Backbone as CSV, one residue per row, in Angstrom:
resi,resn,N_x,N_y,N_z,CA_x,CA_y,CA_z,C_x,C_y,C_z
1,UNK,-26.006,3.873,-23.660,-27.081,4.399,-22.984,-28.371,4.652,-23.129
2,UNK,-29.216,4.348,-23.036,-30.544,4.075,-23.427,-31.521,5.080,-23.047
3,UNK,-31.583,5.706,-24.091,-32.483,7.240,-24.115,-33.854,7.301,-24.638
4,UNK,-35.049,7.547,-24.119,-36.561,7.350,-24.132,-37.197,8.966,-24.181
5,UNK,-37.796,8.956,-24.665,-38.835,10.401,-25.079,-39.467,10.521,-23.514
6,UNK,-39.182,11.713,-23.145,-39.630,12.289,-21.782,-38.630,12.242,-20.504
7,UNK,-37.293,11.382,-21.008,-36.550,11.306,-19.965,-35.402,12.718,-19.968
8,UNK,-35.578,13.208,-18.574,-35.153,14.519,-18.323,-33.853,14.439,-17.899
9,UNK,-33.223,15.366,-18.170,-31.805,15.281,-17.829,-31.317,17.177,-17.354
10,UNK,-31.200,17.200,-16.182,-31.371,18.542,-15.809,-32.435,19.189,-16.123
11,UNK,-32.163,20.566,-17.000,-33.717,21.379,-17.165,-34.085,20.825,-18.714
12,UNK,-32.823,19.642,-19.509,-33.427,19.388,-20.797,-34.089,18.244,-20.645
13,UNK,-35.329,18.331,-21.496,-36.423,17.299,-21.825,-36.492,16.054,-23.210
14,UNK,-35.801,14.905,-23.188,-35.942,14.657,-25.011,-37.400,14.451,-25.077
15,UNK,-37.503,15.001,-26.390,-38.942,15.347,-27.241,-38.765,14.223,-28.661
16,UNK,-37.595,13.638,-28.917,-37.599,13.160,-29.814,-36.177,12.333,-30.074
17,UNK,-36.211,10.691,-30.455,-34.983,10.303,-30.514,-34.716,9.083,-32.069
18,UNK,-35.844,9.699,-32.959,-36.560,8.242,-33.967,-35.497,9.470,-35.280
19,UNK,-35.612,9.405,-35.941,-34.995,10.340,-37.655,-34.643,11.160,-37.000
20,UNK,-33.720,11.398,-36.439,-32.894,12.918,-36.173,-31.709,12.437,-36.560
21,UNK,-31.369,13.469,-37.508,-30.268,13.395,-38.483,-28.456,13.470,-37.710
22,UNK,-27.756,12.502,-38.032,-26.741,12.003,-36.886,-25.460,12.722,-38.106
23,UNK,-24.517,13.056,-36.619,-23.848,13.828,-37.265,-22.591,13.264,-37.493
24,UNK,-22.201,12.981,-38.434,-21.144,12.536,-39.156,-19.341,13.291,-38.860
25,UNK,-18.821,12.239,-37.792,-17.421,13.079,-38.044,-16.719,12.697,-38.776
26,UNK,-15.498,13.719,-38.652,-14.150,13.155,-39.773,-13.908,12.148,-40.191
27,UNK,-13.717,11.045,-39.204,-13.310,9.456,-39.551,-14.493,8.895,-39.892
28,UNK,-15.735,9.711,-40.131,-16.398,8.619,-40.781,-17.673,8.384,-40.167
29,UNK,-17.569,8.474,-38.789,-18.305,7.585,-37.885,-19.028,8.191,-37.563
30,UNK,-20.633,7.889,-37.327,-21.960,8.356,-37.396,-22.475,9.079,-35.743
31,UNK,-22.313,10.214,-34.958,-22.818,10.358,-33.695,-24.021,10.865,-33.424
32,UNK,-24.695,9.495,-32.691,-26.381,9.409,-32.706,-26.525,11.079,-31.813
33,UNK,-28.237,11.589,-32.091,-27.970,13.365,-31.619,-29.602,12.756,-31.192
34,UNK,-30.348,13.667,-30.791,-31.675,13.871,-29.965,-32.178,15.152,-29.906
35,UNK,-33.412,15.077,-29.750,-33.747,16.924,-30.021,-34.576,16.939,-28.306
36,UNK,-33.932,18.098,-27.675,-34.566,18.052,-26.582,-35.101,19.445,-26.552
37,UNK,-35.857,19.829,-25.333,-36.412,20.791,-24.973,-36.042,21.547,-23.741
38,UNK,-35.390,22.860,-23.366,-35.340,23.211,-22.621,-36.506,24.110,-21.696
39,UNK,-35.620,23.946,-20.259,-37.242,24.808,-19.899,-37.317,25.768,-20.162
40,UNK,-36.444,25.914,-19.991,-37.102,28.045,-21.237,-38.004,28.424,-22.801
41,UNK,-37.881,26.715,-22.924,-38.868,26.772,-24.038,-38.175,26.377,-25.438
42,UNK,-36.902,26.940,-25.092,-35.581,26.556,-26.554,-35.655,25.630,-26.777
43,UNK,-35.643,24.912,-28.019,-35.503,23.687,-28.809,-33.873,23.218,-29.374
44,UNK,-32.976,22.173,-29.118,-32.156,22.425,-29.765,-31.888,20.787,-29.903
45,UNK,-30.838,20.485,-30.548,-30.065,18.955,-30.680,-29.304,18.995,-29.767
46,UNK,-28.788,17.319,-29.299,-27.878,17.001,-28.183,-27.174,15.922,-28.958
47,UNK,-25.700,15.860,-28.787,-24.879,14.690,-28.698,-25.741,13.587,-27.874
48,UNK,-26.518,12.583,-28.060,-27.071,11.876,-26.943,-25.356,11.344,-25.689
49,UNK,-24.326,11.023,-26.183,-23.496,11.138,-24.914,-22.884,12.012,-24.147
50,UNK,-23.791,13.492,-24.809,-23.555,14.477,-23.841,-24.587,14.805,-22.724
51,UNK,-26.106,14.193,-23.052,-27.084,14.599,-22.147,-26.450,14.297,-20.502
52,UNK,-25.801,13.446,-20.108,-25.614,13.165,-18.669,-24.767,14.808,-18.236
53,UNK,-24.163,15.622,-19.390,-23.220,16.748,-18.568,-23.826,18.026,-19.240
54,UNK,-24.678,17.736,-19.959,-26.094,19.121,-20.311,-27.038,19.131,-19.494
55,UNK,-26.904,20.426,-18.708,-27.835,20.874,-18.049,-29.069,21.317,-17.780
56,UNK,-28.907,22.466,-19.755,-29.662,23.281,-20.018,-29.288,23.647,-21.389
57,UNK,-29.536,24.374,-22.591,-29.496,24.970,-23.494,-28.464,26.086,-23.173
58,UNK,-28.164,26.129,-22.332,-27.311,27.522,-22.086,-27.611,28.698,-21.367
59,UNK,-28.867,28.285,-20.966,-29.658,29.562,-20.375,-29.004,29.349,-19.058
60,UNK,-28.938,28.656,-18.389,-28.510,28.730,-16.784,-27.088,29.574,-17.165
61,UNK,-26.622,29.268,-17.729,-25.100,30.143,-17.689,-25.622,31.919,-17.704
62,UNK,-26.677,32.201,-18.241,-26.735,33.668,-18.638,-27.654,34.371,-17.307
63,UNK,-27.924,33.660,-16.515,-28.888,33.823,-15.293,-27.644,34.529,-14.069
64,UNK,-28.013,35.059,-13.279,-27.177,35.849,-12.629,-27.127,34.184,-10.977
65,UNK,-25.779,34.653,-10.818,-25.018,33.470,-10.065,-25.588,33.809,-8.473
66,UNK,-26.233,32.572,-8.318,-26.555,32.376,-6.760,-26.000,31.975,-5.696
67,UNK,-25.667,33.027,-5.262,-24.532,32.742,-3.983,-25.459,31.956,-3.263
68,UNK,-23.985,31.457,-2.641,-24.200,30.286,-1.073,-24.792,28.797,-1.998
69,UNK,-25.094,28.827,-3.454,-25.718,27.516,-4.003,-24.925,26.663,-3.874
70,UNK,-25.347,25.553,-3.631,-24.310,24.311,-3.777,-24.490,23.365,-4.884
71,UNK,-22.757,22.944,-5.268,-22.706,22.115,-5.988,-22.047,21.205,-5.656
72,UNK,-22.065,19.689,-5.861,-21.732,18.652,-5.195,-20.875,19.224,-3.630
73,UNK,-19.667,19.887,-3.729,-19.020,20.155,-2.294,-18.431,21.214,-2.524
74,UNK,-19.346,22.020,-3.625,-18.885,23.642,-3.598,-19.846,24.341,-3.470
75,UNK,-19.366,25.385,-2.467,-20.705,26.723,-2.469,-20.514,27.410,-3.126
76,UNK,-20.517,28.347,-4.065,-20.463,29.489,-4.498,-20.762,30.745,-3.228
77,UNK,-19.526,31.665,-3.385,-19.224,32.416,-2.403,-19.561,34.064,-3.042
78,UNK,-19.082,34.095,-4.169,-19.128,34.864,-5.520,-18.692,34.900,-6.103
79,UNK,-18.919,35.978,-7.393,-18.345,35.633,-8.993,-17.437,36.179,-9.029
80,UNK,-16.459,36.011,-10.024,-15.224,36.748,-9.892,-15.177,37.619,-11.405
81,UNK,-15.058,38.734,-11.160,-14.991,39.594,-12.586,-14.486,39.133,-13.760
82,UNK,-14.805,39.356,-14.665,-14.355,38.445,-16.528,-13.892,39.660,-16.871
83,UNK,-12.646,39.253,-18.142,-13.869,40.466,-19.399,-14.799,40.080,-19.568
84,UNK,-15.328,40.954,-21.056,-16.731,40.654,-21.960,-15.846,39.689,-23.110
85,UNK,-16.736,38.221,-23.110,-16.336,37.274,-24.045,-15.561,36.228,-23.322
86,UNK,-15.096,36.412,-21.887,-14.737,35.082,-21.316,-15.652,34.350,-20.726
87,UNK,-14.883,33.236,-20.587,-15.911,32.092,-19.527,-15.843,33.016,-18.312
88,UNK,-17.186,32.980,-17.330,-17.582,33.337,-16.188,-17.111,32.139,-15.190
89,UNK,-16.484,32.674,-14.443,-15.918,31.978,-12.862,-16.167,32.625,-11.900
90,UNK,-16.638,31.407,-10.549,-16.919,31.772,-9.314,-16.206,31.715,-8.336
91,UNK,-16.252,31.949,-6.906,-14.743,31.680,-6.108,-15.989,30.435,-5.127
92,UNK,-15.760,29.814,-5.063,-16.525,28.763,-3.996,-15.281,28.221,-2.920
93,UNK,-16.102,27.378,-2.135,-15.633,27.274,-0.514,-15.863,25.551,-0.882
94,UNK,-15.298,24.807,-0.892,-15.591,23.477,-0.914,-15.488,22.625,0.695
95,UNK,-16.057,21.783,0.824,-16.046,21.566,2.263,-15.265,20.585,3.218
96,UNK,-14.077,20.851,2.764,-12.949,20.042,3.500,-12.589,22.029,4.416
97,UNK,-13.182,23.048,3.201,-12.772,24.120,3.936,-12.145,24.584,2.728
98,UNK,-11.043,24.391,1.683,-10.216,25.191,0.734,-11.086,25.517,-0.119
99,UNK,-10.954,27.451,-0.410,-11.583,27.950,-1.288,-10.659,27.993,-2.702
100,UNK,-11.407,27.687,-3.621,-11.073,27.573,-5.133,-11.908,28.528,-6.124
101,UNK,-11.353,28.743,-7.595,-12.081,29.212,-8.506,-12.284,28.510,-9.220
102,UNK,-13.520,28.568,-9.609,-13.752,27.904,-10.988,-14.694,28.155,-11.963
103,UNK,-14.908,27.627,-13.147,-15.564,27.862,-14.006,-17.262,27.469,-13.932
104,UNK,-18.119,28.974,-13.878,-19.273,28.714,-13.584,-19.967,26.883,-14.518
105,UNK,-19.376,27.350,-15.628,-19.777,25.985,-16.776,-19.081,25.005,-16.160
106,UNK,-18.010,24.787,-15.388,-17.944,23.599,-15.262,-18.606,23.313,-13.607
107,UNK,-19.230,24.017,-12.939,-19.525,24.053,-11.743,-20.883,23.475,-12.288
108,UNK,-22.180,23.798,-12.945,-22.963,24.001,-13.579,-23.604,22.295,-13.946
109,UNK,-22.584,22.290,-14.624,-22.312,21.020,-15.204,-22.086,19.667,-14.714
110,UNK,-21.652,19.764,-13.823,-21.103,18.982,-12.604,-19.786,18.168,-12.521
111,UNK,-19.318,18.867,-13.835,-17.588,18.839,-14.164,-17.134,18.808,-13.129
112,UNK,-17.495,19.712,-12.606,-16.387,20.016,-11.415,-17.293,20.060,-9.871
113,UNK,-16.922,19.451,-8.877,-17.425,18.688,-7.652,-17.170,19.077,-6.776
114,UNK,-15.957,19.021,-6.496,-14.728,19.728,-5.039,-13.693,20.282,-5.524
115,UNK,-12.613,20.430,-4.583,-11.562,21.359,-4.745,-10.182,20.440,-5.428
116,UNK,-11.034,19.331,-5.285,-9.849,17.991,-5.991,-9.362,16.900,-4.328
117,UNK,-10.365,17.747,-3.351,-10.037,16.418,-2.662,-11.033,15.062,-3.075
118,UNK,-11.881,15.254,-3.709,-13.179,13.954,-3.523,-12.153,13.123,-4.682
119,UNK,-11.727,13.560,-5.833,-11.126,12.488,-6.323,-9.570,12.191,-5.732
120,UNK,-9.078,12.989,-5.030,-8.120,12.201,-3.554,-8.876,11.063,-3.257
121,UNK,-9.734,11.036,-2.521,-10.310,10.526,-1.664,-10.369,9.019,-2.575
122,UNK,-11.176,9.247,-3.564,-11.757,7.824,-4.345,-10.042,7.609,-4.808
123,UNK,-9.152,8.045,-5.561,-8.147,7.192,-5.539,-7.476,6.344,-4.512
124,UNK,-7.363,7.176,-3.272,-6.873,6.443,-2.510,-7.640,5.298,-1.849
125,UNK,-9.038,5.413,-2.702,-10.181,4.305,-1.651,-9.728,3.047,-3.178
126,UNK,-9.951,3.330,-4.030,-9.617,2.469,-5.519,-8.339,1.393,-5.365
127,UNK,-7.131,2.526,-4.762,-5.408,1.734,-5.184,-5.580,1.204,-3.806
128,UNK,-6.622,1.018,-2.986,-6.257,0.676,-1.430,-6.202,-0.615,-1.655
129,UNK,-5.576,-1.556,-1.257,-5.554,-3.065,-1.338,-5.751,-3.152,0.096
130,UNK,-5.005,-3.192,1.098,-4.850,-3.328,2.644,-4.831,-3.324,3.646
131,UNK,-4.529,-1.873,3.155,-4.462,-0.838,4.356,-3.127,-0.994,5.489
132,UNK,-2.490,-1.788,4.733,-1.401,-2.058,5.960,0.076,-2.040,5.792
133,UNK,0.355,-0.555,4.371,1.618,0.149,3.438,2.354,0.317,5.188
134,UNK,3.503,0.151,5.600,4.349,1.047,6.078,4.233,0.208,7.671
135,UNK,3.737,-0.809,7.933,3.652,-1.186,8.935,4.705,-2.375,8.812
136,UNK,5.337,-3.261,10.112,6.392,-4.164,10.623,6.012,-5.087,9.548
137,UNK,4.879,-5.206,9.531,4.892,-7.228,8.923,4.780,-6.437,7.081
138,UNK,4.311,-5.334,6.583,4.123,-5.083,5.131,6.112,-5.037,4.953
139,UNK,6.605,-4.213,5.683,7.781,-4.110,5.254,8.766,-5.674,5.627
140,UNK,8.333,-6.115,6.263,9.188,-8.007,6.407,8.978,-8.435,5.229
141,UNK,7.499,-8.286,4.561,6.975,-9.197,3.577,7.930,-8.428,2.131
142,UNK,8.026,-7.444,1.905,9.151,-6.521,0.853,10.319,-6.501,1.140
143,UNK,10.963,-6.703,2.563,12.006,-7.020,2.411,12.636,-8.874,1.990
144,UNK,11.892,-9.604,2.272,11.821,-11.212,1.808,11.618,-10.934,0.306
145,UNK,11.003,-10.506,-0.172,10.689,-10.197,-1.941,12.402,-9.558,-2.314
146,UNK,12.976,-8.660,-1.966,14.327,-7.686,-2.644,15.231,-8.902,-2.255
147,UNK,15.536,-9.616,-0.699,16.356,-10.535,-0.469,16.666,-11.412,-1.989
148,UNK,15.409,-12.244,-2.067,15.185,-13.406,-2.848,15.066,-12.699,-4.839
149,UNK,15.071,-11.367,-4.381,14.779,-11.068,-6.658,15.829,-9.798,-6.902
150,UNK,16.769,-8.673,-5.627,16.797,-7.464,-6.259,18.635,-7.744,-6.081
151,UNK,19.418,-8.090,-7.147,20.625,-8.385,-7.359,21.136,-7.388,-6.819
152,UNK,21.060,-6.032,-6.473,21.198,-4.734,-6.564,21.852,-4.420,-4.845
153,UNK,21.280,-5.738,-4.527,21.733,-4.864,-2.496,22.680,-6.332,-1.956
154,UNK,23.199,-5.802,-1.361,24.132,-7.016,-0.416,23.602,-7.819,0.125
155,UNK,22.671,-8.333,0.669,21.927,-9.494,1.213,21.360,-10.436,-0.010
156,UNK,21.737,-9.822,-1.407,20.664,-10.976,-2.154,21.587,-12.347,-2.120
157,UNK,23.068,-11.748,-1.853,24.171,-12.824,-2.331,24.236,-14.028,-0.984
158,UNK,23.237,-13.490,-0.120,22.920,-15.033,1.023,21.576,-15.067,0.994
159,UNK,20.784,-14.402,0.337,19.224,-15.441,-0.081,18.989,-15.514,-1.665
160,UNK,18.755,-15.110,-2.667,18.331,-15.054,-3.664,19.933,-15.609,-4.534
161,UNK,21.510,-15.399,-4.109,22.171,-15.803,-4.264,22.130,-17.581,-3.880
162,UNK,22.012,-17.954,-3.336,21.641,-19.311,-2.528,20.679,-19.693,-2.693
163,UNK,20.229,-19.779,-4.258,18.740,-20.034,-4.314,17.827,-20.173,-3.563
164,UNK,17.949,-19.348,-2.356,16.894,-19.204,-1.704,15.462,-18.553,-2.386
165,UNK,13.728,-19.024,-2.777,13.144,-18.533,-3.064,12.112,-17.904,-2.090
166,UNK,11.028,-17.471,-2.655,9.637,-17.186,-2.040,8.575,-17.853,-2.540
167,UNK,7.474,-18.680,-2.014,7.248,-19.606,-2.401,5.459,-18.525,-3.233
168,UNK,5.427,-19.282,-4.296,4.203,-18.823,-5.121,3.314,-18.163,-4.102
169,UNK,2.682,-18.301,-3.399,1.144,-18.079,-2.566,1.772,-16.837,-2.290
170,UNK,3.190,-16.922,-1.912,3.110,-15.086,-1.066,3.893,-13.842,-2.734
171,UNK,3.609,-14.256,-3.917,3.886,-13.755,-4.752,2.941,-13.148,-5.651
172,UNK,2.827,-12.054,-5.747,1.639,-12.002,-6.996,0.780,-10.424,-6.422
173,UNK,-0.294,-10.595,-7.150,-1.158,-9.803,-6.226,-1.541,-9.721,-4.828
174,UNK,-1.722,-10.545,-5.015,-2.554,-10.894,-3.129,-0.665,-11.101,-2.342
175,UNK,0.105,-11.228,-2.706,1.182,-11.835,-2.257,1.089,-11.268,-1.115
176,UNK,0.903,-10.312,-0.127,1.414,-9.460,1.108,0.135,-9.745,1.768
177,UNK,-1.177,-10.106,1.513,-2.521,-10.630,1.793,-2.129,-12.500,2.089
178,UNK,-1.425,-12.918,1.464,-1.526,-14.379,1.810,-0.379,-14.674,2.913
179,UNK,0.272,-13.744,2.669,1.697,-13.984,3.962,1.156,-13.398,4.850
180,UNK,0.362,-12.457,5.256,-0.341,-12.063,6.579,-0.622,-12.683,6.781
181,UNK,-1.754,-13.495,6.198,-2.762,-14.589,6.438,-1.853,-15.424,7.289
182,UNK,-1.136,-16.026,6.382,-0.188,-17.099,7.135,-0.036,-16.635,8.261
183,UNK,1.222,-15.686,8.543,2.019,-15.555,9.400,1.159,-14.580,10.670
184,UNK,-0.013,-13.939,10.175,-0.344,-13.398,11.084,0.494,-11.327,11.562
185,UNK,-0.068,-11.067,12.996,0.838,-9.980,13.533,2.378,-10.789,13.952
186,UNK,3.705,-9.553,13.867,4.638,-9.932,14.350,3.925,-9.811,16.158
187,UNK,4.228,-11.087,16.841,4.181,-11.134,18.475,4.543,-9.355,18.881
188,UNK,5.638,-8.802,19.047,6.099,-8.092,19.665,7.619,-7.233,18.895
189,UNK,7.662,-6.531,19.220,9.018,-5.655,18.323,10.160,-6.701,18.820
190,UNK,10.496,-7.743,19.317,11.883,-8.363,19.678,11.027,-9.583,18.261
191,UNK,10.531,-9.628,17.890,10.422,-10.564,16.857,10.678,-10.260,15.030
192,UNK,11.569,-10.766,14.770,11.465,-11.056,13.197,10.938,-12.302,12.441
193,UNK,10.979,-12.382,11.000,11.193,-13.734,10.282,11.600,-14.270,10.243
194,UNK,11.947,-15.706,10.378,12.713,-16.189,10.660,12.450,-17.790,9.791
195,UNK,13.328,-18.435,9.073,13.193,-19.480,8.426,13.778,-20.725,8.869
196,UNK,12.990,-21.641,9.321,12.932,-22.783,10.119,14.354,-23.787,9.966
197,UNK,14.209,-24.005,8.233,15.670,-24.687,7.807,15.940,-23.182,7.081
198,UNK,17.547,-23.247,7.525,18.226,-22.053,6.648,17.940,-22.365,5.363
199,UNK,17.962,-23.697,4.791,18.595,-23.471,3.604,17.368,-23.914,2.393
200,UNK,16.162,-23.832,2.762,14.964,-23.696,2.645,14.213,-22.786,2.063
201,UNK,13.451,-22.512,1.435,12.782,-21.372,1.506,11.999,-20.667,1.951
202,UNK,11.420,-19.620,1.061,10.246,-18.654,2.659,8.715,-18.984,2.095
203,UNK,8.122,-19.738,3.163,7.041,-20.522,2.566,6.601,-20.552,4.081
204,UNK,5.082,-20.944,4.154,4.750,-20.961,5.611,4.769,-21.890,6.320
205,UNK,5.053,-23.313,5.893,5.348,-24.209,6.618,6.940,-24.219,6.788
206,UNK,7.965,-23.167,6.498,9.370,-23.099,6.537,9.501,-21.619,7.715
207,UNK,8.244,-20.750,8.019,8.749,-19.462,8.685,8.116,-19.292,9.602
208,UNK,8.642,-18.732,10.804,7.703,-18.081,12.215,8.400,-16.924,12.378
209,UNK,7.572,-16.404,13.424,8.198,-14.820,13.785,9.005,-15.444,15.435
210,UNK,10.369,-14.840,15.286,11.021,-15.151,16.375,11.853,-14.483,16.870
211,UNK,12.374,-14.541,17.956,13.503,-13.445,18.399,14.509,-13.786,18.324
212,UNK,15.448,-12.718,18.432,17.213,-12.745,18.202,18.075,-13.777,18.612
213,UNK,17.407,-13.930,19.637,18.154,-15.093,20.128,17.832,-16.715,20.081
214,UNK,16.346,-16.997,19.562,15.746,-17.921,18.704,16.907,-18.162,17.263
215,UNK,16.930,-17.140,17.167,17.462,-16.976,15.741,18.736,-17.255,15.816
216,UNK,19.199,-16.799,16.507,20.961,-17.197,16.613,21.122,-18.715,17.532
217,UNK,20.243,-19.129,17.692,20.431,-20.788,18.038,20.029,-21.435,16.576
218,UNK,19.462,-20.563,15.700,19.069,-21.114,14.236,20.271,-20.987,13.335
219,UNK,20.895,-20.520,13.036,21.934,-20.247,11.967,22.901,-21.206,11.312
220,UNK,23.645,-21.296,10.436,24.276,-22.061,10.501,25.890,-22.494,11.266
221,UNK,25.926,-21.376,11.372,27.504,-21.016,12.328,27.219,-21.459,13.498
222,UNK,26.129,-21.318,14.112,25.649,-21.967,15.214,26.755,-22.936,16.116
223,UNK,26.840,-23.163,17.281,27.935,-24.009,17.996,26.734,-24.671,18.658
224,UNK,26.851,-26.590,18.550,26.039,-26.834,19.643,27.377,-28.081,20.377
225,UNK,26.801,-28.152,21.607,27.611,-29.170,22.142,26.322,-30.331,22.786
226,UNK,27.060,-31.321,23.488,26.359,-32.543,23.553,26.408,-32.578,25.277
227,UNK,25.254,-32.186,26.380,25.285,-32.363,27.531,24.832,-33.277,28.575
228,UNK,25.206,-34.325,28.774,24.172,-35.520,28.937,23.442,-36.200,28.747
229,UNK,23.589,-36.019,27.369,23.124,-36.828,25.822,22.313,-36.281,25.353
230,UNK,22.060,-34.772,25.888,21.240,-33.616,25.469,22.221,-32.795,24.550
231,UNK,21.426,-32.454,22.812,22.068,-31.322,22.420,21.044,-30.514,22.497
232,UNK,22.388,-29.573,22.965,22.349,-27.905,23.083,23.030,-26.699,22.798
233,UNK,22.185,-25.416,22.212,23.597,-24.808,21.831,24.187,-23.775,22.739
234,UNK,24.991,-23.714,22.384,26.230,-23.076,23.583,25.867,-21.566,24.025
235,UNK,24.848,-20.708,23.131,24.276,-19.554,24.201,23.334,-20.214,24.748
236,UNK,22.161,-20.936,24.497,21.413,-22.195,25.815,22.368,-21.829,27.199
237,UNK,23.247,-22.637,26.974,23.935,-23.313,27.434,24.801,-21.947,28.427
238,UNK,25.305,-21.256,28.211,25.686,-20.209,28.708,24.464,-19.336,29.761
239,UNK,23.528,-19.371,28.775,22.495,-18.616,29.869,21.518,-19.639,30.543
240,UNK,21.310,-20.713,30.833,21.404,-21.590,31.900,21.836,-21.614,32.798
241,UNK,23.487,-21.942,32.411,24.055,-21.747,33.696,24.451,-20.274,33.919
242,UNK,24.618,-19.448,33.703,24.784,-17.565,34.077,26.385,-17.642,33.581
243,UNK,26.848,-17.533,32.283,28.189,-17.989,32.298,28.025,-16.905,30.843
244,UNK,29.191,-15.861,31.139,29.851,-15.373,30.090,29.976,-16.446,28.400
245,UNK,28.465,-15.956,27.244,28.966,-16.845,26.637,30.577,-16.934,25.955
246,UNK,31.446,-16.014,25.674,32.501,-15.690,25.064,33.444,-16.422,25.986
247,UNK,33.490,-16.475,27.150,34.260,-17.246,28.224,33.871,-18.774,27.426
248,UNK,32.677,-19.372,27.988,32.308,-20.744,27.642,32.677,-21.071,26.770
249,UNK,32.598,-20.588,25.616,33.397,-20.479,23.880,34.735,-20.619,24.027
250,UNK,35.007,-20.198,24.370,36.908,-20.429,24.842,37.794,-21.017,25.593
251,UNK,37.051,-21.734,26.315,37.010,-22.667,27.111,36.998,-23.956,26.316
252,UNK,35.686,-24.291,26.012,35.652,-25.046,25.043,36.390,-25.381,23.563
253,UNK,36.011,-24.344,22.770,36.913,-24.251,21.732,37.973,-24.641,21.484
254,UNK,38.374,-23.061,22.108,40.174,-22.756,22.189,40.797,-24.228,23.005
255,UNK,40.585,-24.004,24.111,41.373,-24.628,25.258,40.595,-25.738,25.325
256,UNK,39.763,-27.097,24.831,39.371,-28.100,24.458,39.215,-28.344,26.123
257,UNK,38.345,-27.903,26.629,37.810,-28.061,28.401,36.784,-29.401,28.186
258,UNK,36.379,-29.881,29.152,35.041,-30.093,28.685,34.232,-29.708,29.336
259,UNK,32.941,-30.003,29.105,31.835,-29.041,29.388,31.466,-28.724,30.964
260,UNK,31.911,-29.662,31.663,31.652,-29.579,33.008,32.430,-28.525,33.111
261,UNK,34.072,-28.310,33.156,35.210,-27.985,33.647,34.662,-26.817,33.045
262,UNK,33.985,-26.263,31.970,34.146,-25.266,31.075,33.319,-23.914,32.030
263,UNK,31.841,-25.058,32.931,30.497,-24.657,33.249,31.124,-24.184,34.744
264,UNK,31.618,-25.223,35.591,32.207,-24.750,36.589,33.066,-23.890,36.762
265,UNK,33.959,-24.043,36.343,35.305,-23.284,37.020,34.710,-22.124,37.249
266,UNK,35.828,-21.264,38.335,35.515,-19.721,38.446,35.821,-19.470,37.395
267,UNK,36.256,-17.889,37.366,37.296,-16.978,36.958,38.469,-16.969,37.577
268,UNK,38.465,-16.900,38.635,39.239,-17.094,39.967,40.460,-17.979,39.725
269,UNK,39.493,-19.202,39.766,40.171,-20.817,39.718,40.757,-21.114,38.174
270,UNK,40.349,-19.970,37.408,41.171,-20.535,35.984,42.230,-19.442,35.929
271,UNK,42.115,-18.070,36.365,43.482,-17.409,36.500,45.193,-18.183,37.044
272,UNK,44.294,-19.057,38.508,45.436,-19.762,38.774,45.974,-21.120,38.553
273,UNK,45.647,-21.469,37.400,45.828,-22.874,36.487,46.962,-22.475,35.326
274,UNK,47.916,-23.232,35.212,49.546,-23.241,35.012,48.396,-22.753,33.040
275,UNK,47.157,-23.683,33.044,46.771,-24.083,31.464,46.453,-21.876,31.046
276,UNK,45.689,-21.270,32.226,45.615,-19.713,31.674,46.701,-19.267,30.611
277,UNK,47.914,-19.397,31.209,49.024,-18.966,31.115,49.396,-19.769,29.831
278,UNK,49.423,-21.406,29.539,50.084,-22.259,28.300,49.200,-22.182,27.415
279,UNK,47.557,-21.438,27.667,46.358,-21.346,26.664,46.639,-23.084,26.417
280,UNK,46.453,-23.907,27.222,46.391,-25.155,26.747,45.035,-25.818,26.466
């Protein structure tokens, strides 16, 4: 910090910076001092590094407390009686409405500026990265990381245990921000993250928001059949013809029926046939 003659710090004015004896610390390091004059007329030497915190030679502390005077967010309500020789204390009310007892010296010097709410607000502001912690998008990203890296969770064997990885873009300091830029908002509460290639990694080109039905059609164990030369999942087939999935699966897989027979045979007709009892 550059200090020049005439600079004012509270009630103190710098009057001399050169040829001032330096203070020697026990470690041997020399600390610069400057000579100041207080508004009360007193002259004193002060560490240059302390000037921003010092407001006077100490005379301000000897004055009567000014009720309703404000320091930062704190307004003095009353002075708290203290024993002789003890530091003076005052009761203050903060802008947030909370009442606190503060040492008068800390208040006047600017060391105490609030009840603590200011520090919490600044900490929250500086630590805030994206403001989406707790959202479904952020939870989804966290679950992706866990599945692929946390060996303690049961899901690891199906993801990290199968060498499913997360792309570098979605990892590290800005991992979630990049994930959100690539995937955007979840379209609806019925959507969740889905890998298009079940053996592929979590990456922008291999991920999408999909409904449970879409994900079921994309599972490794999903059953596909061919009808009129078109490959279709058994889930979609059952939905399209409004047939119970278990019924159509049993007829095709267990009873070895052809697709049209499995779809268009009513339950009543099925029960009349001998193969209902023989299970052929």
